[in-house]
C-alpha positions in Angstrom: 0.0 0.1 0.0 1.5 3.4 -0.9 1.8 6.1 1.9 0.8 9.8 1.0 2.1 12.7 2.9 -0.2 15.7 2.7 1.4 19.2 3.2 -0.4 22.5 3.2 -1.2 25.5 5.2 -3.5 25.6 8.1 -7.0 25.3 7.0 -6.2 24.3 3.5 -8.4 21.2 3.8 -6.0 18.3 4.4 -7.9 16.6 7.1 -11.3 17.2 5.4 -9.8 15.7 2.1 -8.7 12.4 4.1 -12.0 12.2 5.5 -13.8 12.5 2.1 -11.4 10.0 0.5 -12.1 7.6 3.4 -15.8 8.2 3.2 -16.0 9.5 6.6 -18.2 12.2 7.8 -16.6 15.8 7.2 -15.5 17.1 10.7 -13.2 20.0 11.3 -10.6 19.1 13.4 -7.1 21.1 13.7 -4.3 18.8 13.1 -1.8 19.4 15.9 0.8 16.7 15.2 1.6 14.3 12.5 -1.4 11.9 12.2 -1.0 8.5 10.5 -4.4 7.6 8.9 -4.3 4.6 7.0 -2.3 5.2 4.0 -2.4 9.0 4.7 0.0 11.0 6.7 -1.7 14.4 7.7 0.8 17.1 8.7 -0.1 20.1 10.7 -0.2 23.5 8.6 2.7 24.8 11.0 5.1 22.4 9.6 4.9 24.2 6.1 4.3 27.7 7.6 7.3 27.7 9.9 10.7 27.0 7.8 12.5 25.8 11.1 9.7 23.0 11.0 10.6 21.7 7.3 12.9 18.9 8.7 9.7 17.5 10.3 8.2 17.2 6.9 11.3 15.6 5.7 11.3 13.2 8.4 7.7 12.5 7.8 8.2 11.7 4.3 10.8 9.0 4.4 8.2 6.0 4.3 5.8 7.9 1.9 5.8 7.2 -1.7 3.6 10.3 -2.8 4.1 13.8 -1.5 0.8 15.8 -1.9 0.8 19.5 -1.9 -2.5 21.0 -0.8 -3.5 24.5 -1.8 -6.7 26.1 -0.9 -8.4 27.5 -3.9 -10.0 30.3 -2.1 -7.0 32.1 -0.6 -4.9 34.6 -2.7 -1.5 33.6 -1.6 0.5 30.5 -1.0 3.1 29.7 1.6 4.7 27.1 -0.7 8.3 28.6 -1.7 9.2 28.2 -5.1 10.7 24.7 -6.1 9.6 23.5 -2.5 9.1 20.0 -3.6 12.7 19.7 -4.8 13.6 18.8 -1.2 11.6 15.4 -1.6 12.9 12.7 -4.1 9.3 11.3 -4.4 6.4 11.6 -6.6 5.0 15.1 -6.2 1.2 15.8 -7.0 -0.8 19.1 -6.4 -4.4 19.0 -5.0 -6.5 22.2 -5.3 -9.1 22.2 -2.5 -12.5 23.8 -1.9 -13.4 24.1 -5.7 -16.9 24.1 -4.7 -16.6 27.6 -3.1 -17.9 30.8 -4.8 -14.6 32.5 -4.1 -12.6 29.7 -5.6 -9.9 30.4 -8.1 -8.4 27.0 -9.1 -6.3 28.6 -11.9 -4.4 30.7 -9.3 -4.2 27.6 -6.9 -2.6 25.6 -9.9 -0.1 28.3 -10.5 1.2 28.2 -7.0 1.5 24.4 -7.0 3.2 24.3 -10.4 5.8 26.9 -9.1 6.2 24.7 -5.8 7.0 21.7 -8.1 3.8 19.6 -8.4 4.1 17.3 -11.5 0.5 16.6 -11.6 -2.6 18.6 -10.3 -6.0 17.4 -9.4 -9.0 19.8 -8.4 -11.2 18.6 -5.4 -13.9 19.5 -2.8 -14.3 17.2 0.0 -17.8 18.6 0.5 -19.3 17.9 -2.9 -16.8 15.2 -3.7 -15.4 16.8 -7.0 -12.3 15.2 -8.0 -12.2 12.5 -5.0 -12.7 9.5 -7.3 -9.9 10.8 -9.6 -7.7 11.8 -6.8 -8.0 8.3 -5.3 -7.2 6.4 -8.3 -4.3 8.6 -9.0 -3.0 7.7 -5.5 -3.1 3.9 -6.1 
């Protein structure tokens, strides 16, 4: 079974995405530490937002096959530095979340993810299930 590390800003939808992929009820829950949930490794947003915590992401990625960079399509900025993904020697995918929202701008989110190093990008919504089937098959 492949392991997938989800990395993204606080509130970007990482935990909700996992809940949606696992067909669980969507319940907002602030991730406080690395959480191992089946094939998924859920990282706290602070690990991305604080450069001093980037080594924790590197360590968490060791047994993972895929690194998923998660970008909320409703925010106007990104905390992913350019070429961020180059620190991982793994398959890198980009996941655009919250595409069901009126304020969504998936093109902007995709631009952020490509600049960070995402090789392929999937648009999703954990709420209306947009893209979850495609994402699930892409992760296999």
